[in-house]
C-alpha positions as CSV (number, residue, x, y, z in Angstrom):
1,X,89.7,110.1,-82.7
2,X,92.7,108.1,-83.9
3,X,96.0,108.0,-82.2
4,X,98.8,109.7,-84.1
5,X,101.5,107.5,-85.5
6,X,104.1,109.7,-83.8
7,X,102.6,108.9,-80.4
8,X,102.3,105.1,-81.2
9,X,106.0,105.1,-81.9
10,X,106.9,106.2,-78.4
11,X,104.1,104.5,-76.4
12,X,105.2,101.4,-74.5
13,X,103.3,98.9,-72.4
14,X,103.7,100.0,-68.7
15,X,104.0,96.4,-67.6
16,X,106.7,94.9,-70.0
17,X,107.8,98.0,-71.9
18,X,107.0,96.4,-75.2
19,X,105.5,98.2,-78.2
20,X,101.7,98.5,-78.4
21,X,99.4,98.5,-81.4
22,X,95.9,99.8,-82.1
23,X,93.3,97.1,-82.6
24,X,89.6,97.2,-83.1
25,X,87.3,99.3,-85.2
26,X,84.5,101.2,-83.5
27,X,85.9,100.8,-80.0
28,X,89.7,100.7,-80.5
29,X,92.1,99.5,-77.8
30,X,95.9,99.4,-77.5
31,X,97.2,95.9,-77.3
32,X,100.5,94.6,-76.1
33,X,101.2,91.3,-77.8
34,X,104.2,90.5,-75.5
35,X,102.2,90.4,-72.2
36,X,98.8,90.1,-73.8
37,X,97.1,93.1,-72.2
38,X,94.6,95.5,-73.7
39,X,94.4,99.2,-72.7
40,X,91.2,101.2,-73.4
41,X,91.2,104.3,-75.4
42,X,88.7,106.9,-74.2
43,X,88.0,110.1,-76.2
44,X,91.3,109.5,-78.1
45,X,93.3,109.1,-74.9
46,X,95.0,105.8,-74.1
47,X,94.3,104.7,-70.5
48,X,97.6,102.8,-69.8
49,X,97.0,101.8,-66.2
50,X,98.0,98.2,-65.5
51,X,95.1,97.9,-63.0
52,X,92.6,98.8,-65.7
53,X,94.1,96.6,-68.5
54,X,92.3,93.5,-69.7
55,X,93.9,90.3,-70.8
56,X,93.3,88.7,-74.2
């Protein structure tokens, strides 16, 4: 389930407050290019917890 553009416009990285973008195909994630963290998307819901984020 894709994330709506309207939601992407207001979502911000919880760590640096920067804009995030959707990356990936079959298993998309939200990426923050400023602090280089990836947040999982599970069942169409972004899991934006700093403790669960992965660096890239």
